[in-house]
N, C-alpha and C positions, 0 to 999 in steps of 0.2 A: 504494500500500500504506500509506503514511504517513497518508493521509486517512481510511483505513478503520479504523485502529487505535483512535481514540477511540470509534467505533461498537461495536467489540468490547468495549471496557471499559465504556462507559456505556449500552449498549443500542442499539436501532435509531435511525436518524436521524429527528428530528422536523421537522415543517414549520411549527410555530406559533412559531418563533423566527427570529432573523436572525443574520447573521455576528457582530455585536457581542456578542450573547448567548452564542454558541458560543465566542467567544474567552475569555469570563469563566468559564463553568461547565464547559467541556469541555477546551479546549486548555491554559488556565492551570492548571487542576486537575491535568491529566495531567503537565505539566512539574513542578509542585510535588511531586507524589507520587513521580515518578522521582528528583528531587533528594533528597527525604527518604530514599528507599531507599539511594541512593549514600552519603549522609552517615552513615546508620545503619550500613551495612556497614563504613564506614571507622572508626567509633567503636568498634564491638564486635568487629570482625574482625582488626584490626591495631593496632600501637602508635599511640596518639592523639597523643603528645607525646614529644619527645626532649630531655632536659636535659643540659647540659655540666657534669659533676660533677668535683670534685677527683680527682687521679690516685690518691690513697691510699684512695679509697672502693672497696669490694669490689663484686662483681656484685649481691649482695643489696641493697646501698645504692642502686645505680643503679635497680633495679626499684622499690624503695620510693619513691625521689625522683620518678620518672616518674609513679607512681600518685598520690602525695600532691599533686603540683603540678597534676595534671589535675583531681582532685576539689576541691581548695581554691582553684582559680582562680589565674591569673597576672595580672601587671599590665604595662602598656606604658610605658616611658620611653625616649625616643630615645637611641641609642648615644652621641651627642655631648653628652648632658646628664649631669650628676652625679646619682647616686642620692641621694635625700633620706634623712636618718637617721630621721626620724619615721615611725612605722608608719602613722599615720593618713593622712599625705600619700601614702604608697605605695598605701594602700587606695583613695584617690580615683581612681587610674588603673587600677583593677582591671577585668579583662575577665571578665564574669559570664555570657556568653551561649553560649560554645562548646558546653557540654554540652546546651544546650536547643535547638540549631538544628534537629534532626529534628522535635521537637515543635512548634516555631514554624512550620516548613514545612507540616506536616500540619494545624495549626490554620488557616493561611492557606487551604489547599485546601478545608477544611470551610466556612469563611465565604464563599469564592467560590461554593460550590455551593448555599448556602442560598437565595438568590433564585430559583434554578431550581426547587428543591423547592417553594417557596411558590407559584410560578406554576402548576406542575402540580397542586398540591392545590387552590388557590383558583379556578383557571379552570374546574374541573369543577363548581363550585357555581353557576356562572352559568346552567346549564341548556342550554348550547350547547357541543357538542364542537368547539372551535376547530381542534384538530389534524386531525380528520377532514374538516372543511369545507375547510381550506386544502389538504389532500392531494387531495381530490376536485377542487378547482379546478385544481391542478397537473396532475392526470391528464387533466382535460378539455382542457387546452391541448395535451397531448402526443399523445393518441390520434388516429387518422386515420379510423376507421370511424364512420359516422354513428350507428349503433345504440349504440355505446359512449359516444359523446358525449351522446346523449339519456339514457342510463342515469345518467351522472354529473350531468347537469343536473337530472333528476327527483329524485335524491337530495338535491342541494343545496336545491332549492326546497322539498321536503318538510321538511327539517330546519329551514330558516329560517322556514317558515310555522308550524311547531309552536312555534318559539321566540318569534316575534313575536305570533302569535295574531291576525293580521289578514289574512283571505283576499282582501280587495279588491284587484283588479288594474287595473281600469279598461281603457283602450285601449292600455296600454303593451305593448311587446314583451317576450317572456320574458327576453331578455338584459338589457334596461334595467331591467325589474322586479327581476331577481335582484340587480343591482348596488345598486339603491336599498334593497332589503330587507336585504342584508348590511351596508351602511353604517349603516342605521338601527338594526339589531339590535346591532351592535358598539358604536356610538357613543352611542345614545340610549336603548335599551331593555335592561332587565336581566331580563326574564322573571319569574323568581321574586322578585327583590328590588326590581324597578321602579326605574329610574334608569340612570345610566351606569356600571354595575358593571365591565364588561369594559374600558372605556376607562380608568377610574380605576385598575383593577388593573394594566393594561399599563404605564401611566405610572409607577405605584408601583414595579413591578419594575425598570423602567429606572433610576429614581432609586436604588433599592437597590443596583444594580450599581455606579453611580457613587460612592455613599457608601462602599461596601465598598472600592473601589480607593483612595479618598482617605484613609479612616480607617486602612487597613492601612499606608499610608506613614507616618502619624503614629505609629502603634503601634510600627512598626519603629524609627522615630527615637527613641522613648522607650526601647525595650529596648536598642538598640545604642549610642545616644548619638553624640556627636561629629558632629552634622549629617549623619546617615546619608543623608538625602534627596539630598545633593550627591555622594555617593560615585560613582555611575555616571558623572556628568558629569566628575568629576575623573579617574576611571580612563581614560575615553575620551580626555581631553585629554593624559594622560601617554603613552598608547599612540601617539597621533598625533605627539607630540613625541619619540618614540623612547625614553622612559624606562621604560615597562612598569610592572609592579606591584612597586615597590621594597619594601625591608624597613622603610622609614620611615613606612608607612601606619598611622595610629591605628586604622583599622577593619580587622579581620581581619589583624593584623600577623603577619609570618612569625617574628619574634623577640620574645620577651617575657621578663620576669623573674619569679622565684618565690622566696618566702621560706618557710622551714620550720625547725622547731626539733627538735633531737635531744638527748635527755637523756643525759649522759655516764655511762658505767658507773663505779660507785664514788662518784659524787657525785649522788645522786638529786634533790637540791633545786635543782640548777642545770642549766639547759638552754642550749644554744648555738644562736644563730640563724645559719643559712646562707642565702646568696643565690646562686642559680645562674641561668644564662641558658638559656632553653628555645626 
C-alpha cells in the first residue's frame, strides 16, 4: 500500500525513469509535503511558543508575550552563558527561520520536482515517445502468448523506424535489429533536431537532480546557519552516545530567549525592556 501511495498522488507509474529519479521527484517530494502539512498545522492550529513570564503578569500579558516573541523572533544563548547587554550582540544569535519552515519545505519539494517536469516536457520534443517504447519492451518480456509478443515487437519496430527514418535491415534478425535501432535512435539520432538530443537531455536531467540535492544543502546552510550540513551527523552521534536531542543545540533549540518592550502606563516616553525564556 505504501508503494502505491505516490502513484495516487503523482499519477500512474512511468517507465522512462529509474529508482534514483523516483527517489528525487516522487518519494522526497511526498515526504517534504507531508512534513510541511504537519508543521503548518502545528503553527496555525496550536500554540507555537510558550514563554516563562513574571508571576505578576496577567493572562493578557502572557498571550501578548507569546505572540510578540513568535512574530519578532527569539535568539539562542546557552543557559550556562551570561546574556550580553548589547542589543546588537543578542541580534546576532537570532533565530529567523521558524516561521518560514513550511514555506522552505514546500519550496524544496517544488525544486525537487522541476527536473521531472523538464524531462516530461522536453523528451516529447525528440519525436520518440520514450515512455511508450520502454513500456512496450517491458510488456514484451512479461507476456507469454506469441501473438502478443509479435504485437509489441511490431509496435516497437514501427515506432523506431519512423523515428530513425532508415528502413534498411540487411540480414540481421529482428531482435538484433531492434536493439541496434533503439540504441542508435536514443544515443545518436534526434529525428527532428538531428544529433544526440535524447542522450544529452537524459544526462542533463540526471545532472539537474544532483545539482538540486547539493544546492539545497547549501541553501539550507545559508538560511539556518551554524553549519547546518553537520546537524544530522551530530544528532546521530548524540543518539548513539545516549545523549539525545538536548536543549543545548544551536539548531532548532528547545529553549531560546526573547526581548520585548512595554511602555509603562502614565509614562508614555519611557519603555521597559523585558527578557523572558521561551
